[in-house]
N, C-alpha and C positions, 0 to 999 in steps of 0.2 A: 611853066608848061609842060605838061604831059601828052605825050604821043608815042602809041602802043606802049604802054608800062613805063616810059620813062620820066623820069623828072629832070630838068635842066638845073644844075646848080652852079652859082653865081660866084666867085670867089675873087676878092679882092685885097689886095695885100698892100703893106705902107710899104714895104722895100721891092726892090728887082728880084724879078725871080733868079738870076744869078746869084745874086747874094744869098737868098733863101736855100738854093740847091747846098752852099756850102755849109749850112748847116747836117747835111747829110754825110758829113766825110766819112763818120763812123757808122759804117752798116750795119755791123753787128748788134750796135745799141738802138740803131732804128728798124731793123729790118729792110731796110729799103737804101738805096742811093741817090735818090732825088727826090724833089717835091713832088714830080710827076708821079713816080710809084705812090709816093706816101698817099697824096689824092685818091687814088685807084684803088687803093687797096683800102682806105677807108669808105668809097662808095660801097664796094663790095662787101665789108662787114654789114653796111647798113641794111643791105638786100636782104 
Protein backbone atom coordinates (compact mmCIF):
# COMPACT_ATOMS: atom_id res chain seq x y z
CA UNK A 1 0.00 0.00 0.00
CA UNK A 2 1.32 3.44 -0.91
CA UNK A 3 -0.15 6.48 0.80
CA UNK A 4 1.43 9.92 0.80
CA UNK A 5 4.86 8.51 -0.02
CA UNK A 6 4.75 5.73 2.56
CA UNK A 7 4.84 2.00 1.97
CA UNK A 8 3.38 -0.54 4.36
CA UNK A 9 5.91 -3.04 5.66
CA UNK A 10 4.47 -6.28 6.99
CA UNK A 11 6.86 -8.28 9.15
CA UNK A 12 6.08 -11.83 10.25
CA UNK A 13 8.12 -13.56 12.91
CA UNK A 14 8.39 -17.21 13.86
CA UNK A 15 8.75 -16.38 17.56
CA UNK A 16 6.82 -14.05 19.87
CA UNK A 17 8.03 -10.42 20.01
CA UNK A 18 8.89 -10.83 23.71
CA UNK A 19 11.35 -13.62 22.83
CA UNK A 20 12.87 -11.62 19.98
CA UNK A 21 13.26 -8.54 22.22
CA UNK A 22 15.61 -10.58 24.40
CA UNK A 23 18.06 -10.68 21.49
CA UNK A 24 18.66 -6.97 22.01
CA UNK A 25 19.93 -7.24 25.59
CA UNK A 26 23.33 -6.05 24.36
CA UNK A 27 22.41 -2.55 23.18
CA UNK A 28 26.04 -1.72 22.48
CA UNK A 29 26.28 -4.53 19.94
CA UNK A 30 22.92 -3.82 18.25
CA UNK A 31 22.71 -0.05 18.72
CA UNK A 32 19.11 -0.49 19.94
CA UNK A 33 17.36 -2.06 22.91
CA UNK A 34 14.23 -3.55 21.31
CA UNK A 35 13.06 -5.19 18.12
CA UNK A 36 10.81 -2.18 17.46
CA UNK A 37 13.81 0.20 17.59
CA UNK A 38 15.72 -2.07 15.22
CA UNK A 39 12.86 -2.13 12.70
CA UNK A 40 12.41 1.64 12.91
CA UNK A 41 16.12 2.18 12.36
CA UNK A 42 16.06 -0.18 9.37
CA UNK A 43 13.09 1.61 7.82
CA UNK A 44 14.73 5.03 8.31
CA UNK A 45 17.95 3.72 6.76
CA UNK A 46 16.07 2.60 3.64
CA UNK A 47 14.51 6.04 3.12
